[in-house]
BALOBA-1460 file (C-alpha; in Angstrom, 3 decimals):
// residues 383
<rec num="1" residu="m" x="-22.845" y="-12.145" z="-12.477"/>
<rec num="2" residu="s" x="-20.779" y="-12.910" z="-15.952"/>
<rec num="3" residu="t" x="-22.463" y="-12.930" z="-19.028"/>
<rec num="4" residu="s" x="-22.145" y="-17.026" z="-19.609"/>
<rec num="5" residu="a" x="-23.483" y="-16.942" z="-15.854"/>
<rec num="6" residu="k" x="-26.573" y="-15.150" z="-17.331"/>
<rec num="7" residu="q" x="-26.829" y="-17.054" z="-20.642"/>
<rec num="8" residu="d" x="-27.384" y="-20.386" z="-18.406"/>
<rec num="9" residu="w" x="-29.821" y="-18.975" z="-16.257"/>
<rec num="10" residu="q" x="-31.448" y="-17.420" z="-19.282"/>
<rec num="11" residu="q" x="-31.540" y="-21.261" z="-20.936"/>
<rec num="12" residu="l" x="-32.894" y="-22.578" z="-17.674"/>
<rec num="13" residu="r" x="-36.130" y="-20.692" z="-18.486"/>
<rec num="14" residu="q" x="-36.942" y="-23.003" z="-21.225"/>
<rec num="15" residu="e" x="-37.345" y="-25.607" z="-18.970"/>
<rec num="16" residu="f" x="-40.266" y="-23.826" z="-17.421"/>
<rec num="17" residu="p" x="-42.941" y="-22.690" z="-19.524"/>
<rec num="18" residu="v" x="-44.522" y="-20.781" z="-17.086"/>
<rec num="19" residu="t" x="-42.458" y="-17.832" z="-18.150"/>
<rec num="20" residu="q" x="-44.329" y="-17.357" z="-21.467"/>
<rec num="21" residu="r" x="-47.000" y="-16.202" z="-19.692"/>
<rec num="22" residu="w" x="-46.177" y="-15.004" z="-15.983"/>
<rec num="23" residu="a" x="-43.620" y="-13.377" z="-14.109"/>
<rec num="24" residu="f" x="-44.134" y="-15.964" z="-11.433"/>
<rec num="25" residu="f" x="-42.901" y="-14.551" z="-7.983"/>
<rec num="26" residu="d" x="-45.021" y="-16.982" z="-5.495"/>
<rec num="27" residu="h" x="-42.519" y="-19.772" z="-5.191"/>
<rec num="28" residu="a" x="-43.113" y="-19.701" z="-1.389"/>
<rec num="29" residu="a" x="-46.588" y="-21.150" z="-2.204"/>
<rec num="30" residu="v" x="-47.063" y="-23.571" z="-5.098"/>
<rec num="31" residu="s" x="-44.458" y="-23.560" z="-7.607"/>
<rec num="32" residu="p" x="-44.621" y="-24.112" z="-11.388"/>
<rec num="33" residu="i" x="-43.028" y="-27.493" z="-12.229"/>
<rec num="34" residu="s" x="-40.357" y="-28.119" z="-15.034"/>
<rec num="35" residu="r" x="-40.949" y="-29.679" z="-18.153"/>
<rec num="36" residu="a" x="-38.877" y="-32.651" z="-17.296"/>
<rec num="37" residu="a" x="-41.018" y="-33.320" z="-14.057"/>
<rec num="38" residu="h" x="-44.075" y="-32.785" z="-16.266"/>
<rec num="39" residu="q" x="-42.793" y="-35.274" z="-18.958"/>
<rec num="40" residu="t" x="-41.872" y="-37.806" z="-16.453"/>
<rec num="41" residu="l" x="-45.568" y="-37.777" z="-14.902"/>
<rec num="42" residu="c" x="-47.235" y="-37.899" z="-18.151"/>
<rec num="43" residu="a" x="-44.851" y="-40.852" z="-19.533"/>
<rec num="44" residu="w" x="-46.183" y="-42.664" z="-15.909"/>
<rec num="45" residu="a" x="-49.571" y="-42.155" z="-16.756"/>
<rec num="46" residu="d" x="-49.469" y="-43.047" z="-20.393"/>
<rec num="47" residu="d" x="-47.845" y="-46.250" z="-19.315"/>
<rec num="48" residu="v" x="-50.529" y="-47.179" z="-16.391"/>
<rec num="49" residu="l" x="-53.017" y="-46.391" z="-19.092"/>
<rec num="50" residu="f" x="-51.615" y="-48.638" z="-21.461"/>
<rec num="51" residu="n" x="-50.097" y="-51.367" z="-19.280"/>
<rec num="52" residu="g" x="-51.854" y="-50.933" z="-15.940"/>
<rec num="53" residu="e" x="-49.401" y="-52.373" z="-12.981"/>
<rec num="54" residu="i" x="-46.971" y="-54.535" z="-15.439"/>
<rec num="55" residu="n" x="-43.871" y="-51.991" z="-15.075"/>
<rec num="56" residu="e" x="-44.449" y="-51.730" z="-11.294"/>
<rec num="57" residu="p" x="-41.219" y="-53.353" z="-10.643"/>
<rec num="58" residu="a" x="-39.712" y="-50.641" z="-12.583"/>
<rec num="59" residu="w" x="-41.278" y="-47.804" z="-10.679"/>
<rec num="60" residu="e" x="-40.001" y="-49.001" z="-7.715"/>
<rec num="61" residu="k" x="-36.794" y="-49.382" z="-8.841"/>
<rec num="62" residu="e" x="-36.682" y="-45.865" z="-9.883"/>
<rec num="63" residu="i" x="-38.299" y="-44.660" z="-6.924"/>
<rec num="64" residu="e" x="-35.459" y="-45.613" z="-4.653"/>
<rec num="65" residu="e" x="-33.124" y="-43.481" z="-7.392"/>
<rec num="66" residu="v" x="-35.180" y="-40.568" z="-6.248"/>
<rec num="67" residu="r" x="-34.630" y="-41.818" z="-2.406"/>
<rec num="68" residu="s" x="-30.899" y="-41.590" z="-3.372"/>
<rec num="69" residu="l" x="-31.332" y="-37.985" z="-5.003"/>
<rec num="70" residu="a" x="-33.313" y="-37.098" z="-1.888"/>
<rec num="71" residu="a" x="-30.398" y="-38.288" z="0.259"/>
<rec num="72" residu="q" x="-27.974" y="-36.371" z="-2.003"/>
<rec num="73" residu="l" x="-29.902" y="-33.064" z="-1.234"/>
<rec num="74" residu="l" x="-29.561" y="-33.331" z="2.203"/>
<rec num="75" residu="d" x="-26.024" y="-35.080" z="2.213"/>
<rec num="76" residu="t" x="-27.297" y="-38.022" z="4.588"/>
<rec num="77" residu="s" x="-28.005" y="-41.743" z="3.454"/>
<rec num="78" residu="p" x="-30.768" y="-42.990" z="1.758"/>
<rec num="79" residu="e" x="-31.957" y="-45.155" z="4.982"/>
<rec num="80" residu="c" x="-32.804" y="-41.812" z="6.598"/>
<rec num="81" residu="i" x="-35.114" y="-40.796" z="3.981"/>
<rec num="82" residu="a" x="-38.947" y="-41.790" z="3.864"/>
<rec num="83" residu="f" x="-41.290" y="-40.123" z="1.326"/>
<rec num="84" residu="i" x="-44.780" y="-38.319" z="2.348"/>
<rec num="85" residu="k" x="-47.504" y="-36.771" z="0.678"/>
<rec num="86" residu="n" x="-46.684" y="-33.561" z="2.673"/>
<rec num="87" residu="t" x="-44.863" y="-31.452" z="5.141"/>
<rec num="88" residu="s" x="-47.599" y="-32.014" z="7.907"/>
<rec num="89" residu="e" x="-47.588" y="-35.732" z="7.465"/>
<rec num="90" residu="g" x="-43.889" y="-35.155" z="8.704"/>
<rec num="91" residu="i" x="-44.492" y="-33.149" z="11.774"/>
<rec num="92" residu="g" x="-47.164" y="-35.700" z="12.483"/>
<rec num="93" residu="f" x="-44.627" y="-38.532" z="12.326"/>
<rec num="94" residu="v" x="-42.725" y="-36.687" z="15.066"/>
<rec num="95" residu="a" x="-45.847" y="-34.886" z="17.273"/>
<rec num="96" residu="e" x="-47.314" y="-38.258" z="17.571"/>
<rec num="97" residu="g" x="-44.539" y="-40.746" z="17.509"/>
<rec num="98" residu="y" x="-42.369" y="-38.901" z="20.318"/>
<rec num="99" residu="p" x="-41.935" y="-40.721" z="23.684"/>
<rec num="100" residu="w" x="-43.873" y="-37.624" z="25.733"/>
<rec num="101" residu="k" x="-44.625" y="-38.022" z="29.376"/>
<rec num="102" residu="p" x="-47.097" y="-35.572" z="30.984"/>
<rec num="103" residu="g" x="-45.177" y="-32.255" z="32.138"/>
<rec num="104" residu="d" x="-43.198" y="-32.323" z="28.746"/>
<rec num="105" residu="n" x="-43.159" y="-29.390" z="26.637"/>
<rec num="106" residu="v" x="-41.933" y="-28.539" z="23.241"/>
<rec num="107" residu="v" x="-40.737" y="-24.894" z="22.339"/>
<rec num="108" residu="v" x="-41.693" y="-23.438" z="18.792"/>
<rec num="109" residu="p" x="-41.866" y="-19.778" z="17.698"/>
<rec num="110" residu="a" x="-45.069" y="-17.953" z="17.467"/>
<rec num="111" residu="d" x="-44.959" y="-17.141" z="14.030"/>
<rec num="112" residu="e" x="-44.844" y="-20.816" z="12.669"/>
<rec num="113" residu="y" x="-46.962" y="-21.926" z="9.704"/>
<rec num="114" residu="p" x="-50.091" y="-23.800" z="11.726"/>
<rec num="115" residu="s" x="-48.642" y="-26.891" z="10.235"/>
<rec num="116" residu="n" x="-45.923" y="-26.427" z="12.761"/>
<rec num="117" residu="v" x="-48.401" y="-25.451" z="15.844"/>
<rec num="118" residu="y" x="-51.503" y="-27.415" z="15.349"/>
<rec num="119" residu="p" x="-49.617" y="-31.067" z="15.507"/>
<rec num="120" residu="w" x="-47.936" y="-29.977" z="19.244"/>
<rec num="121" residu="q" x="-50.998" y="-28.271" z="20.412"/>
<rec num="122" residu="n" x="-53.076" y="-31.342" z="19.645"/>
<rec num="123" residu="l" x="-50.867" y="-33.117" z="22.442"/>
<rec num="124" residu="a" x="-52.539" y="-31.495" z="24.942"/>
<rec num="125" residu="n" x="-54.129" y="-34.419" z="26.138"/>
<rec num="126" residu="r" x="-51.181" y="-36.155" z="26.879"/>
<rec num="127" residu="g" x="-50.146" y="-33.482" z="29.302"/>
<rec num="128" residu="v" x="-47.603" y="-31.919" z="26.828"/>
<rec num="129" residu="e" x="-47.061" y="-28.420" z="26.755"/>
<rec num="130" residu="v" x="-46.590" y="-26.022" z="23.841"/>
<rec num="131" residu="r" x="-44.353" y="-23.080" z="24.580"/>
<rec num="132" residu="l" x="-44.770" y="-20.029" z="21.900"/>
<rec num="133" residu="v" x="-41.905" y="-18.299" z="21.611"/>
<rec num="134" residu="p" x="-42.434" y="-14.406" z="20.226"/>
<rec num="135" residu="s" x="-40.590" y="-12.958" z="17.419"/>
<rec num="136" residu="r" x="-38.937" y="-9.905" z="17.265"/>
<rec num="137" residu="s" x="-39.576" y="-7.620" z="14.365"/>
<rec num="138" residu="g" x="-39.967" y="-10.818" z="12.229"/>
<rec num="139" residu="r" x="-36.521" y="-12.445" z="13.723"/>
<rec num="140" residu="v" x="-36.366" y="-15.641" z="15.841"/>
<rec num="141" residu="v" x="-34.037" y="-14.942" z="18.255"/>
<rec num="142" residu="l" x="-32.013" y="-17.949" z="19.948"/>
<rec num="143" residu="d" x="-31.847" y="-16.375" z="23.744"/>
<rec num="144" residu="d" x="-35.795" y="-16.164" z="23.377"/>
<rec num="145" residu="i" x="-35.760" y="-20.192" z="22.672"/>
<rec num="146" residu="r" x="-32.742" y="-20.211" z="25.425"/>
<rec num="147" residu="q" x="-35.443" y="-18.344" z="27.880"/>
<rec num="148" residu="a" x="-38.184" y="-20.913" z="27.248"/>
<rec num="149" residu="m" x="-36.373" y="-23.927" z="27.603"/>
<rec num="150" residu="d" x="-36.192" y="-25.720" z="30.798"/>
<rec num="151" residu="a" x="-35.475" y="-29.699" z="32.000"/>
<rec num="152" residu="r" x="-38.736" y="-30.752" z="30.622"/>
<rec num="153" residu="t" x="-38.341" y="-29.410" z="27.490"/>
<rec num="154" residu="r" x="-37.990" y="-32.456" z="24.621"/>
<rec num="155" residu="v" x="-38.460" y="-31.086" z="21.158"/>
<rec num="156" residu="v" x="-37.540" y="-27.429" z="19.705"/>
<rec num="157" residu="a" x="-39.627" y="-27.134" z="16.588"/>
<rec num="158" residu="v" x="-38.934" y="-24.449" z="14.096"/>
<rec num="159" residu="s" x="-39.113" y="-23.693" z="10.274"/>
<rec num="160" residu="f" x="-35.742" y="-23.707" z="8.146"/>
<rec num="161" residu="v" x="-36.871" y="-20.078" z="6.811"/>
<rec num="162" residu="e" x="-40.259" y="-18.495" z="8.306"/>
<rec num="163" residu="f" x="-42.991" y="-18.435" z="5.901"/>
<rec num="164" residu="a" x="-44.373" y="-14.943" z="6.260"/>
<rec num="165" residu="t" x="-41.258" y="-12.986" z="6.971"/>
<rec num="166" residu="g" x="-38.587" y="-15.155" z="5.095"/>
<rec num="167" residu="f" x="-36.122" y="-15.020" z="7.977"/>
<rec num="168" residu="r" x="-33.707" y="-17.828" z="8.085"/>
<rec num="169" residu="v" x="-33.234" y="-19.347" z="11.425"/>
<rec num="170" residu="p" x="-29.640" y="-19.858" z="12.412"/>
<rec num="171" residu="l" x="-30.069" y="-23.861" z="12.652"/>
<rec num="172" residu="a" x="-26.289" y="-24.574" z="13.291"/>
<rec num="173" residu="e" x="-26.317" y="-22.592" z="16.446"/>
<rec num="174" residu="l" x="-29.944" y="-23.535" z="17.517"/>
<rec num="175" residu="v" x="-29.051" y="-27.405" z="16.721"/>
<rec num="176" residu="e" x="-25.451" y="-26.597" z="19.095"/>
<rec num="177" residu="m" x="-27.571" y="-25.354" z="21.991"/>
<rec num="178" residu="c" x="-30.405" y="-28.037" z="21.915"/>
<rec num="179" residu="h" x="-28.005" y="-30.744" z="22.248"/>
<rec num="180" residu="q" x="-26.523" y="-29.210" z="25.066"/>
<rec num="181" residu="r" x="-29.138" y="-29.554" z="26.816"/>
<rec num="182" residu="g" x="-30.715" y="-32.946" z="25.673"/>
<rec num="183" residu="v" x="-33.477" y="-31.675" z="23.601"/>
<rec num="184" residu="h" x="-34.037" y="-32.902" z="19.695"/>
<rec num="185" residu="v" x="-34.702" y="-30.134" z="16.913"/>
<rec num="186" residu="f" x="-37.150" y="-30.793" z="14.379"/>
<rec num="187" residu="v" x="-37.115" y="-28.841" z="11.126"/>
<rec num="188" residu="d" x="-40.192" y="-27.787" z="9.004"/>
<rec num="189" residu="a" x="-37.763" y="-27.315" z="5.743"/>
<rec num="190" residu="i" x="-40.329" y="-26.364" z="3.060"/>
<rec num="191" residu="q" x="-39.267" y="-22.770" z="2.906"/>
<rec num="192" residu="g" x="-35.563" y="-23.365" z="2.359"/>
<rec num="193" residu="l" x="-34.990" y="-26.655" z="0.788"/>
<rec num="194" residu="g" x="-34.229" y="-26.412" z="-2.876"/>
<rec num="195" residu="a" x="-33.093" y="-22.756" z="-2.619"/>
<rec num="196" residu="i" x="-30.471" y="-22.553" z="0.101"/>
<rec num="197" residu="p" x="-28.165" y="-25.627" z="0.821"/>
<rec num="198" residu="l" x="-28.794" y="-27.607" z="3.731"/>
<rec num="199" residu="s" x="-26.545" y="-30.433" z="5.048"/>
<rec num="200" residu="v" x="-27.524" y="-32.691" z="7.697"/>
<rec num="201" residu="r" x="-24.027" y="-33.883" z="8.168"/>
<rec num="202" residu="a" x="-22.931" y="-30.431" z="9.018"/>
<rec num="203" residu="i" x="-25.753" y="-29.418" z="11.135"/>
<rec num="204" residu="p" x="-26.872" y="-32.570" z="12.823"/>
<rec num="205" residu="l" x="-30.623" y="-31.810" z="13.297"/>
<rec num="206" residu="d" x="-32.394" y="-34.579" z="14.382"/>
<rec num="207" residu="m" x="-35.666" y="-34.740" z="12.230"/>
<rec num="208" residu="l" x="-37.120" y="-32.980" z="9.239"/>
<rec num="209" residu="a" x="-39.934" y="-32.637" z="7.021"/>
<rec num="210" residu="a" x="-40.369" y="-30.860" z="3.518"/>
<rec num="211" residu="g" x="-42.792" y="-31.115" z="0.793"/>
<rec num="212" residu="s" x="-41.691" y="-30.642" z="-2.730"/>
<rec num="213" residu="h" x="-44.414" y="-28.437" z="-4.255"/>
<rec num="214" residu="k" x="-42.150" y="-24.861" z="-3.199"/>
<rec num="215" residu="w" x="-38.489" y="-24.265" z="-3.716"/>
<rec num="216" residu="l" x="-38.127" y="-28.022" z="-4.717"/>
<rec num="217" residu="l" x="-40.138" y="-27.338" z="-7.762"/>
<rec num="218" residu="g" x="-41.784" y="-30.513" z="-7.816"/>
<rec num="219" residu="p" x="-45.642" y="-31.714" z="-7.891"/>
<rec num="220" residu="v" x="-48.081" y="-31.211" z="-4.842"/>
<rec num="221" residu="g" x="-48.448" y="-34.575" z="-3.072"/>
<rec num="222" residu="a" x="-44.707" y="-35.619" z="-2.325"/>
<rec num="223" residu="g" x="-41.935" y="-34.718" z="0.075"/>
<rec num="224" residu="i" x="-39.095" y="-35.953" z="2.278"/>
<rec num="225" residu="f" x="-38.907" y="-36.948" z="5.895"/>
<rec num="226" residu="y" x="-35.535" y="-37.268" z="7.179"/>
<rec num="227" residu="l" x="-34.753" y="-38.566" z="10.292"/>
<rec num="228" residu="r" x="-31.345" y="-38.937" z="12.139"/>
<rec num="229" residu="s" x="-30.405" y="-42.642" z="12.138"/>
<rec num="230" residu="e" x="-29.644" y="-42.640" z="16.058"/>
<rec num="231" residu="l" x="-33.540" y="-41.697" z="16.797"/>
<rec num="232" residu="l" x="-34.943" y="-44.643" z="14.805"/>
<rec num="233" residu="e" x="-35.810" y="-46.669" z="17.840"/>
<rec num="234" residu="v" x="-36.925" y="-43.351" z="19.531"/>
<rec num="235" residu="l" x="-39.729" y="-42.507" z="17.538"/>
<rec num="236" residu="d" x="-42.495" y="-44.686" z="17.113"/>
<rec num="237" residu="p" x="-44.037" y="-45.215" z="13.851"/>
<rec num="238" residu="v" x="-47.608" y="-44.511" z="14.800"/>
<rec num="239" residu="s" x="-49.324" y="-45.855" z="11.350"/>
<rec num="240" residu="v" x="-47.489" y="-48.933" z="10.147"/>
<rec num="241" residu="g" x="-48.968" y="-50.925" z="7.090"/>
<rec num="242" residu="w" x="-48.293" y="-53.577" z="4.961"/>
<rec num="243" residu="k" x="-45.056" y="-51.868" z="3.636"/>
<rec num="244" residu="s" x="-43.412" y="-50.903" z="7.068"/>
<rec num="245" residu="v" x="-41.613" y="-54.549" z="7.548"/>
<rec num="246" residu="v" x="-39.061" y="-56.078" z="6.547"/>
<rec num="247" residu="r" x="-40.438" y="-58.510" z="4.004"/>
<rec num="248" residu="h" x="-43.267" y="-56.665" z="2.991"/>
<rec num="249" residu="w" x="-43.899" y="-58.396" z="-0.546"/>
<rec num="250" residu="d" x="-44.499" y="-61.599" z="1.274"/>
<rec num="251" residu="f" x="-48.016" y="-61.302" z="1.763"/>
<rec num="252" residu="t" x="-49.034" y="-64.627" z="3.004"/>
<rec num="253" residu="t" x="-46.643" y="-64.456" z="5.896"/>
<rec num="254" residu="l" x="-47.287" y="-62.467" z="8.850"/>
<rec num="255" residu="d" x="-43.584" y="-61.452" z="10.077"/>
<rec num="256" residu="f" x="-44.021" y="-58.150" z="12.470"/>
<rec num="257" residu="r" x="-40.247" y="-56.742" z="11.990"/>
<rec num="258" residu="l" x="-40.227" y="-53.212" z="10.928"/>
<rec num="259" residu="k" x="-37.588" y="-52.535" z="8.366"/>
<rec num="260" residu="p" x="-34.611" y="-50.839" z="10.219"/>
<rec num="261" residu="s" x="-34.741" y="-47.796" z="8.647"/>
<rec num="262" residu="a" x="-37.135" y="-44.692" z="7.992"/>
<rec num="263" residu="l" x="-38.756" y="-46.585" z="5.181"/>
<rec num="264" residu="r" x="-40.947" y="-48.044" z="8.094"/>
<rec num="265" residu="w" x="-42.852" y="-44.951" z="8.145"/>
<rec num="266" residu="e" x="-43.839" y="-45.494" z="4.353"/>
<rec num="267" residu="n" x="-47.020" y="-47.244" z="5.405"/>
<rec num="268" residu="g" x="-48.310" y="-48.374" z="2.365"/>
<rec num="269" residu="t" x="-48.218" y="-47.668" z="-1.819"/>
<rec num="270" residu="l" x="-46.464" y="-44.573" z="-2.903"/>
<rec num="271" residu="s" x="-48.010" y="-42.303" z="-5.457"/>
<rec num="272" residu="a" x="-45.330" y="-43.597" z="-7.888"/>
<rec num="273" residu="g" x="-46.294" y="-40.869" z="-10.933"/>
<rec num="274" residu="i" x="-45.904" y="-37.945" z="-8.512"/>
<rec num="275" residu="l" x="-42.553" y="-39.169" z="-6.894"/>
<rec num="276" residu="l" x="-41.001" y="-39.918" z="-9.875"/>
<rec num="277" residu="a" x="-41.855" y="-36.061" z="-11.148"/>
<rec num="278" residu="f" x="-40.196" y="-35.183" z="-7.860"/>
<rec num="279" residu="g" x="-37.114" y="-37.097" z="-8.975"/>
<rec num="280" residu="a" x="-36.849" y="-34.941" z="-12.157"/>
<rec num="281" residu="s" x="-37.259" y="-31.860" z="-9.746"/>
<rec num="282" residu="l" x="-34.398" y="-33.115" z="-7.804"/>
<rec num="283" residu="r" x="-32.378" y="-34.369" z="-10.419"/>
<rec num="284" residu="l" x="-32.488" y="-31.022" z="-12.086"/>
<rec num="285" residu="l" x="-31.968" y="-28.747" z="-8.705"/>
<rec num="286" residu="l" x="-28.638" y="-31.231" z="-8.095"/>
<rec num="287" residu="e" x="-27.148" y="-30.663" z="-11.712"/>
<rec num="288" residu="l" x="-27.508" y="-26.670" z="-11.437"/>
<rec num="289" residu="g" x="-26.060" y="-27.024" z="-7.975"/>
<rec num="290" residu="l" x="-27.736" y="-26.000" z="-4.668"/>
<rec num="291" residu="a" x="-24.873" y="-23.449" z="-4.067"/>
<rec num="292" residu="n" x="-25.128" y="-22.053" z="-7.475"/>
<rec num="293" residu="i" x="-28.983" y="-21.794" z="-7.170"/>
<rec num="294" residu="w" x="-28.955" y="-19.808" z="-3.817"/>
<rec num="295" residu="q" x="-26.177" y="-17.537" z="-5.182"/>
<rec num="296" residu="r" x="-28.875" y="-16.532" z="-8.172"/>
<rec num="297" residu="i" x="-31.862" y="-16.042" z="-5.539"/>
<rec num="298" residu="e" x="-29.484" y="-14.102" z="-3.507"/>
<rec num="299" residu="y" x="-28.034" y="-11.938" z="-6.302"/>
<rec num="300" residu="l" x="-31.919" y="-11.888" z="-7.577"/>
<rec num="301" residu="t" x="-33.790" y="-10.820" z="-4.000"/>
<rec num="302" residu="d" x="-30.900" y="-8.413" z="-3.403"/>
<rec num="303" residu="q" x="-31.501" y="-6.729" z="-6.691"/>
<rec num="304" residu="l" x="-35.378" y="-6.283" z="-5.983"/>
<rec num="305" residu="c" x="-34.732" y="-5.125" z="-2.271"/>
<rec num="306" residu="q" x="-32.796" y="-2.179" z="-3.777"/>
<rec num="307" residu="r" x="-35.056" y="-1.267" z="-6.515"/>
<rec num="308" residu="l" x="-37.621" y="-1.339" z="-4.082"/>
<rec num="309" residu="e" x="-36.212" y="0.742" z="-1.278"/>
<rec num="310" residu="s" x="-35.008" y="3.467" z="-4.063"/>
<rec num="311" residu="g" x="-38.557" y="3.640" z="-4.270"/>
<rec num="312" residu="g" x="-39.403" y="4.345" z="-0.749"/>
<rec num="313" residu="w" x="-40.550" y="0.664" z="0.062"/>
<rec num="314" residu="r" x="-39.914" y="-1.013" z="3.269"/>
<rec num="315" residu="i" x="-38.349" y="-4.220" z="3.252"/>
<rec num="316" residu="f" x="-39.352" y="-5.906" z="6.150"/>
<rec num="317" residu="s" x="-37.351" y="-9.179" z="5.944"/>
<rec num="318" residu="s" x="-34.113" y="-9.036" z="7.346"/>
<rec num="319" residu="r" x="-31.297" y="-8.687" z="4.831"/>
<rec num="320" residu="l" x="-28.395" y="-9.743" z="6.597"/>
<rec num="321" residu="a" x="-26.145" y="-12.286" z="4.827"/>
<rec num="322" residu="q" x="-26.996" y="-15.431" z="7.535"/>
<rec num="323" residu="e" x="-30.941" y="-14.615" z="7.907"/>
<rec num="324" residu="k" x="-31.867" y="-13.796" z="4.109"/>
<rec num="325" residu="s" x="-33.879" y="-16.440" z="2.101"/>
<rec num="326" residu="g" x="-35.708" y="-16.448" z="-1.213"/>
<rec num="327" residu="i" x="-38.775" y="-14.754" z="0.382"/>
<rec num="328" residu="v" x="-38.961" y="-11.109" z="0.629"/>
<rec num="329" residu="s" x="-41.610" y="-9.395" z="2.418"/>
<rec num="330" residu="v" x="-42.765" y="-5.780" z="1.717"/>
<rec num="331" residu="e" x="-44.651" y="-3.229" z="3.963"/>
<rec num="332" residu="p" x="-46.895" y="-1.771" z="1.334"/>
<rec num="333" residu="r" x="-47.170" y="2.056" z="1.312"/>
<rec num="334" residu="r" x="-50.856" y="3.160" z="0.305"/>
<rec num="335" residu="q" x="-52.900" y="0.032" z="-0.821"/>
<rec num="336" residu="e" x="-53.819" y="-3.105" z="0.853"/>
<rec num="337" residu="a" x="-51.297" y="-5.708" z="0.061"/>
<rec num="338" residu="r" x="-54.241" y="-8.264" z="-1.283"/>
<rec num="339" residu="t" x="-55.480" y="-5.701" z="-3.313"/>
<rec num="340" residu="l" x="-51.794" y="-5.164" z="-4.915"/>
<rec num="341" residu="v" x="-51.648" y="-9.006" z="-5.330"/>
<rec num="342" residu="r" x="-55.202" y="-9.149" z="-7.292"/>
<rec num="343" residu="q" x="-54.013" y="-6.266" z="-9.471"/>
<rec num="344" residu="a" x="-50.719" y="-7.917" z="-10.098"/>
<rec num="345" residu="r" x="-52.413" y="-10.943" z="-11.508"/>
<rec num="346" residu="q" x="-54.333" y="-9.076" z="-13.918"/>
<rec num="347" residu="e" x="-51.078" y="-8.068" z="-15.366"/>
<rec num="348" residu="g" x="-49.226" y="-11.116" z="-15.470"/>
<rec num="349" residu="i" x="-47.276" y="-10.991" z="-12.583"/>
<rec num="350" residu="v" x="-47.806" y="-13.551" z="-9.564"/>
<rec num="351" residu="i" x="-47.035" y="-12.341" z="-5.898"/>
<rec num="352" residu="n" x="-48.666" y="-12.775" z="-2.546"/>
<rec num="353" residu="h" x="-49.189" y="-11.297" z="0.513"/>
<rec num="354" residu="r" x="-48.912" y="-12.752" z="4.094"/>
<rec num="355" residu="a" x="-50.091" y="-10.990" z="7.236"/>
<rec num="356" residu="g" x="-50.282" y="-7.607" z="5.640"/>
<rec num="357" residu="r" x="-47.344" y="-7.542" z="3.492"/>
<rec num="358" residu="l" x="-46.441" y="-8.664" z="-0.039"/>
<rec num="359" residu="r" x="-44.250" y="-11.533" z="-0.085"/>
<rec num="360" residu="i" x="-42.106" y="-12.002" z="-3.266"/>
<rec num="361" residu="s" x="-40.620" y="-15.118" z="-4.134"/>
<rec num="362" residu="p" x="-38.364" y="-15.936" z="-7.013"/>
<rec num="363" residu="h" x="-36.396" y="-18.866" z="-7.620"/>
<rec num="364" residu="c" x="-33.149" y="-19.406" z="-9.783"/>
<rec num="365" residu="y" x="-35.070" y="-19.105" z="-13.347"/>
<rec num="366" residu="n" x="-36.408" y="-15.546" z="-12.857"/>
<rec num="367" residu="n" x="-34.541" y="-12.747" z="-14.618"/>
<rec num="368" residu="e" x="-33.730" y="-8.966" z="-13.960"/>
<rec num="369" residu="e" x="-36.182" y="-7.934" z="-16.660"/>
<rec num="370" residu="e" x="-39.028" y="-9.892" z="-14.512"/>
<rec num="371" residu="l" x="-37.694" y="-7.823" z="-11.626"/>
<rec num="372" residu="a" x="-37.814" y="-4.276" z="-13.388"/>
<rec num="373" residu="r" x="-41.356" y="-5.636" z="-14.250"/>
<rec num="374" residu="l" x="-42.572" y="-6.322" z="-10.895"/>
<rec num="375" residu="a" x="-40.871" y="-3.000" z="-9.525"/>
<rec num="376" residu="d" x="-42.331" y="-1.137" z="-12.316"/>
<rec num="377" residu="f" x="-45.779" y="-2.327" z="-11.459"/>
<rec num="378" residu="l" x="-45.897" y="-1.772" z="-7.946"/>
<rec num="379" residu="e" x="-44.635" y="1.894" z="-8.515"/>
<rec num="380" residu="q" x="-47.522" y="2.439" z="-10.643"/>
<rec num="381" residu="a" x="-50.004" y="0.656" z="-8.369"/>
<rec num="382" residu="d" x="-49.359" y="1.994" z="-5.019"/>
<rec num="383" residu="r" x="-49.142" y="5.697" z="-5.948"/>
């Protein structure tokens, strides 16, 4: 990377005060928020403190601007975006609202985060079978998904990036394979969105959900639900409310006409402060450019892997160009992963563990000095 590029990323660190205290490599869990998101949230709280709901119309207008930012992130239209409080809520929209018939099945990789398994298993009383497809050395193999599908497969539900291994699912190939068979694709995007560019125009997946508190660098309590416009009348909005209808401000007239967009899934009052702070995060990411962010994360994770491998560590995550992500899964050499995670905290380094392995997940504001600090710590702690 050029000197100027390094300087740009170094300047970005001022936007993340977490760097003053921690070498933070756990964006696959809950990320720190930026100064801009913090200031936005505090400004909203002050507004409510001194003015109550007086400025609610202004909040509503700003929330629609946030919707436009979210649509820009996914390369779609705002009408296809509904706000959710977390990824699980969006998965529930699909699992509970899909027009299942007894004997239908949904295909899911076996190593998914539980949020993308339990809602499908909860459909057993409706006669829906869940087919779990084992991974191969941490990789989701499309041929295995293909073999699990049959004439009664209605949905394939996958993560953009697998939470424990960091494996990036080949979405373009998956969508093409499924659509050829008339199967819909749902994507849990929380472990990739904000780190890796994703265009639903280029990859016409059907449904997507992602919370804001990981790679999107937003606060806990907000997220994005995307629904392809052609499926608006296919998916049943099972939890409607006063805000789901066209004339939602006309409280004294009952007129049950659902909004002709994904907004029908927003059934009540939104958490304005959280969403506005999320908007500040989206604005920052879009200004930086998702392609630039991914280039930086790829550079940092490549550097980390090279450093660790030279020290005798085994990288479990695939580092093939089309399969890598911001998550690096590392097999510990001697000590248990959870022990190393605990010791790292004592040294001001934040990493995590999943499936008995270290999980390291840097973002674009991390730097080479922090990587060296992490590698040196691991070398000393796991002798």
